[in-house]
C-alpha positions as CSV (number, residue, x, y, z in Angstrom):
1,M,89.5,121.5,103.7
2,K,87.4,120.8,100.6
3,N,89.2,123.5,98.6
4,H,92.5,122.1,99.7
5,V,91.6,118.6,98.6
6,S,90.3,119.9,95.2
7,T,93.6,121.6,94.5
8,L,95.7,118.6,95.4
9,P,95.5,117.0,91.9
10,R,96.7,120.2,90.3
11,R,99.8,120.3,92.6
12,I,100.5,116.7,91.7
13,G,100.3,117.5,88.0
14,L,102.8,120.3,88.5
15,L,105.2,118.0,90.4
16,A,104.8,115.4,87.7
17,A,105.6,117.9,84.9
18,L,108.8,119.0,86.7
19,A,109.8,115.4,87.2
20,V,109.2,114.6,83.5
21,A,111.4,117.6,82.5
22,A,114.1,116.3,84.8
23,C,113.8,112.8,83.3
24,A,114.1,114.3,79.8
25,A,117.3,116.0,80.8
26,F,118.7,112.9,82.4
27,P,121.1,111.0,80.1
28,P,119.8,107.5,79.4
29,A,122.1,104.7,80.6
30,I,121.9,102.9,77.2
31,L,123.4,105.9,75.3
32,A,126.4,105.8,77.6
33,Q,127.5,102.6,75.8
34,A,128.7,104.7,72.9
35,E,132.0,105.5,74.8
36,T,135.2,104.0,73.6
37,P,136.3,100.6,74.9
38,A,139.3,102.0,76.7
39,A,137.2,104.6,78.5
40,V,134.6,102.0,79.4
41,E,137.3,99.7,80.7
42,A,138.8,102.5,82.8
43,E,135.4,103.4,84.1
44,G,134.8,99.7,85.0
45,E,138.0,99.5,86.9
46,T,137.2,102.6,88.8
47,A,133.7,101.4,89.6
48,A,135.1,98.0,90.6
49,E,137.4,99.6,93.1
50,A,134.6,101.7,94.5
51,D,132.3,98.6,94.7
52,S,135.0,96.6,96.5
53,E,135.2,99.3,99.1
54,N,131.6,100.3,99.5
55,G,129.6,97.4,98.1
56,A,128.0,97.0,94.7
57,I,124.5,98.0,95.8
58,P,124.1,100.8,98.4
59,T,121.9,99.8,101.3
60,T,121.9,102.8,103.7
61,N,121.5,105.9,101.5
62,L,118.2,106.1,99.7
63,L,119.4,108.8,97.3
64,A,122.4,106.6,96.3
65,I,120.0,103.6,95.8
66,I,117.8,105.7,93.5
67,R,120.8,106.9,91.5
68,S,122.1,103.3,91.1
69,G,118.7,102.3,89.8
70,G,119.1,104.4,86.7
71,Y,116.9,107.0,85.0
72,L,113.8,104.8,85.2
73,M,113.7,105.4,88.9
74,I,112.5,108.9,88.1
75,P,109.1,107.8,86.8
76,I,108.8,105.3,89.6
77,G,109.4,108.1,92.1
78,I,106.7,110.1,90.3
79,C,104.3,107.2,90.7
80,S,105.1,107.1,94.4
81,L,104.3,110.8,94.9
82,V,101.1,110.4,92.9
83,L,100.1,107.4,95.1
84,V,100.7,109.3,98.4
85,A,98.8,112.3,97.3
86,F,95.7,110.5,96.0
87,V,95.6,108.1,98.9
88,L,95.6,111.1,101.3
89,E,92.8,112.7,99.2
90,R,90.7,109.6,99.2
91,S,91.2,109.0,102.9
92,I,89.8,112.4,103.6
93,S,87.0,112.3,101.1
94,L,85.7,108.8,101.9
95,R,85.4,109.3,105.7
96,R,82.0,107.9,106.8
97,G,81.2,111.1,108.7
98,R,81.7,113.1,105.5
99,V,79.7,110.7,103.2
100,I,76.9,109.8,105.6
101,P,76.8,112.4,108.4
102,R,75.0,110.6,111.2
103,P,73.4,113.8,112.9
104,F,71.9,114.9,109.6
105,V,70.6,111.5,108.7
106,K,69.0,110.8,112.1
107,R,67.4,114.2,112.3
108,F,66.1,114.2,108.7
109,L,64.6,110.7,108.9
110,R,63.0,111.4,112.3
111,Q,61.4,114.7,111.2
112,L,60.2,112.9,108.0
113,R,58.5,110.1,109.8
114,N,56.8,112.5,112.3
115,G,55.5,114.6,109.4
116,E,57.5,117.7,110.5
117,L,58.9,118.4,107.0
118,E,57.3,119.6,103.8
119,R,58.7,119.0,100.4
120,D,60.4,122.4,100.0
121,T,61.8,122.4,103.5
122,A,63.2,118.9,103.1
123,L,64.8,119.8,99.8
124,D,66.4,122.9,101.3
125,L,67.9,120.8,104.1
126,C,69.4,118.3,101.7
127,E,70.9,121.0,99.4
128,N,72.4,122.9,102.3
129,N,74.0,119.7,103.7
130,G,75.6,118.7,100.4
131,S,76.9,115.3,101.5
132,P,76.5,112.3,99.1
133,V,73.6,110.8,101.2
134,A,71.9,114.2,101.2
135,Q,72.2,114.3,97.4
136,V,70.4,110.9,97.2
137,F,67.7,112.2,99.6
138,A,67.3,115.3,97.5
139,G,66.7,113.2,94.4
140,A,63.9,111.3,96.3
141,V,62.4,114.4,97.7
142,R,62.0,115.9,94.2
143,K,59.6,113.0,93.5
144,W,57.6,113.7,96.7
145,G,54.1,112.2,96.4
146,R,54.8,110.2,93.3
147,P,54.4,106.4,93.1
148,G,57.0,104.4,94.9
149,V,58.5,103.1,91.6
150,E,59.3,106.7,90.5
151,V,60.8,107.6,93.8
152,E,63.0,104.5,93.8
153,Q,64.1,105.3,90.3
154,A,65.0,108.8,91.4
155,I,67.1,107.4,94.2
156,I,68.9,105.0,91.8
157,D,69.8,107.9,89.5
158,A,71.0,110.1,92.3
159,G,72.9,107.1,93.8
160,E,74.8,106.6,90.5
161,R,75.9,110.2,90.5
162,A,77.0,109.9,94.1
163,T,78.8,106.7,93.3
164,N,80.8,108.3,90.5
165,G,81.9,111.0,93.0
166,L,82.9,108.4,95.6
167,R,85.0,106.4,93.0
168,R,86.8,109.5,91.9
169,Y,90.6,109.1,91.5
170,L,90.4,105.3,92.2
171,R,91.5,104.7,88.7
172,V,94.6,106.8,89.3
173,I,95.6,104.5,92.2
174,N,94.8,101.5,90.1
175,G,96.9,102.9,87.3
176,V,99.9,103.4,89.6
177,A,99.5,99.8,90.7
178,T,99.6,98.7,87.0
179,V,102.3,101.0,85.6
180,S,104.9,100.8,88.5
181,P,105.8,97.1,88.0
182,L,106.0,97.6,84.2
183,L,108.5,100.4,84.8
184,G,110.5,98.2,87.1
185,L,110.4,95.4,84.4
186,L,111.6,97.9,81.8
187,G,114.4,98.9,84.1
188,T,115.3,95.2,84.5
189,V,115.6,94.9,80.7
190,V,117.7,98.0,80.4
191,G,120.0,96.8,83.2
192,M,120.4,93.4,81.5
193,I,121.1,95.0,78.2
194,R,123.8,97.1,79.8
195,A,125.4,94.0,81.4
196,F,125.4,92.0,78.2
197,N,126.9,94.9,76.3
198,D,129.8,94.9,78.9
199,I,130.2,91.2,78.3
200,S,130.3,91.5,74.5
201,R,132.7,94.5,74.3
202,L,134.9,94.0,77.3
203,G,134.8,90.3,77.8
204,A,133.5,90.8,81.4
205,M,132.3,87.3,81.9
206,G,135.4,86.6,84.0
207,S,135.1,89.9,85.8
208,P,131.9,90.0,87.8
209,E,132.6,93.4,89.2
210,R,132.2,94.9,85.7
211,L,128.7,93.4,85.5
212,A,127.6,94.8,88.9
213,G,126.4,98.1,87.5
214,G,123.9,96.6,85.0
215,I,122.7,93.8,87.3
216,S,122.3,96.2,90.3
217,E,120.3,98.6,88.0
218,A,118.0,95.7,86.9
219,L,117.4,94.6,90.5
220,L,116.9,98.0,92.0
221,T,114.3,99.2,89.4
222,T,112.4,95.9,89.8
223,A,112.4,96.4,93.6
224,G,111.4,100.0,93.2
225,G,108.5,99.3,90.9
226,L,107.2,96.5,93.2
227,S,107.6,98.7,96.3
228,V,105.2,101.2,94.8
229,A,102.8,98.8,93.1
230,I,102.1,96.6,96.1
231,P,100.9,99.4,98.4
232,A,99.0,101.0,95.5
233,L,97.1,97.7,94.9
234,I,96.3,97.3,98.6
235,C,95.0,100.9,98.8
236,Y,92.9,100.5,95.7
237,L,91.2,97.3,97.0
238,F,90.7,99.0,100.4
239,F,89.0,102.1,98.9
240,V,86.9,100.0,96.5
241,S,85.6,98.0,99.5
242,R,84.9,101.1,101.5
243,V,82.9,102.7,98.6
244,D,80.9,99.5,98.2
245,R,79.9,99.5,101.9
246,L,79.0,103.2,101.8
247,I,76.8,102.7,98.7
248,I,74.9,99.8,100.4
249,D,74.3,102.0,103.5
250,I,73.1,104.9,101.3
251,D,70.7,102.6,99.4
252,S,69.2,101.3,102.6
253,L,68.7,104.9,104.0
254,G,67.2,106.0,100.7
255,Q,64.7,103.1,100.9
256,E,63.5,104.5,104.3
257,V,62.8,107.8,102.6
258,V,60.8,106.0,99.9
259,N,58.7,104.3,102.6
260,V,57.7,107.8,103.9
261,I,57.2,110.1,100.9
262,S,55.8,107.8,98.2
263,A,52.2,108.2,97.1
264,E,51.1,104.9,98.6
265,E,52.6,105.7,102.0
266,L,51.1,109.2,102.0
267,E,47.6,107.8,101.2
268,E,47.9,105.3,103.9
269,D,49.0,107.9,106.4
270,A,46.0,110.1,105.4
271,A,43.6,107.2,105.9
272,H,44.9,106.5,109.4
273,A,45.3,110.1,110.4
274,P,41.8,110.3,112.2
275,E,42.5,107.2,114.2
276,R,45.9,108.6,115.3
277,R,44.3,111.9,116.3
278,R,41.6,110.1,118.4
279,G,44.3,108.0,120.0
280,R,46.3,111.1,120.9
281,R,43.1,112.7,122.4
282,K,42.5,109.7,124.6
283,E,46.1,109.7,125.8
284,S,45.8,113.4,126.7
285,A,42.5,112.9,128.5
286,A,43.9,110.0,130.5
């Protein structure tokens, strides 16, 4: 699963490159205005007849809606593919069981409190687990027996590295939420330019059916951009909140490790060790 998730961005890059090539080969709607007035008028009459029969804006066929939106629907579609891919990737990578595996954490902390782990053994356990919380524990274990301030600083440094991994690709989702409405706005401008060109060349003010193409293109690209941007923003805020909660939990667990392996705690445990042994002997004798 981990290898599959790591190759996911490469596949998205390939899909985006293919889509960009298709977009480059797609004839822009603005360049179509270079046709002769007679040809444009004939085209407008044909489109008006089709619109009168089927409606100006398709509402049942998604492919027809995308085509009616113009060439700017292609990058908006690319943004939607990127959003779906990275939302799935983050949904898998930010699962709590993957970031903070409960069995490992409970067993590690219990053995650490009971004095069942040495420095090298604890470090091997953390490196073999490989989860973000294990990486933070490993940073603390490397400072085993040092003053508490040094151990806490090691946890902070390891926590920053783990945080960068947890926030991976969130900027991509935020970028989709920012770029998609801008693409929709650009499509709106292109559609309105097309509509006003029809008015200036054909006198289409008195023929609303001739303006339907440009206006529908403007509205569809706006709707497409917002339809991608709103879910992207919601997913971005959700993942940021999840990362913040996970970081808080990792920090609290790291503090428990500090309370066990710091020099102050080890000296205190060594001072109370004879009393604990006598207590155990009395319990066994009783």
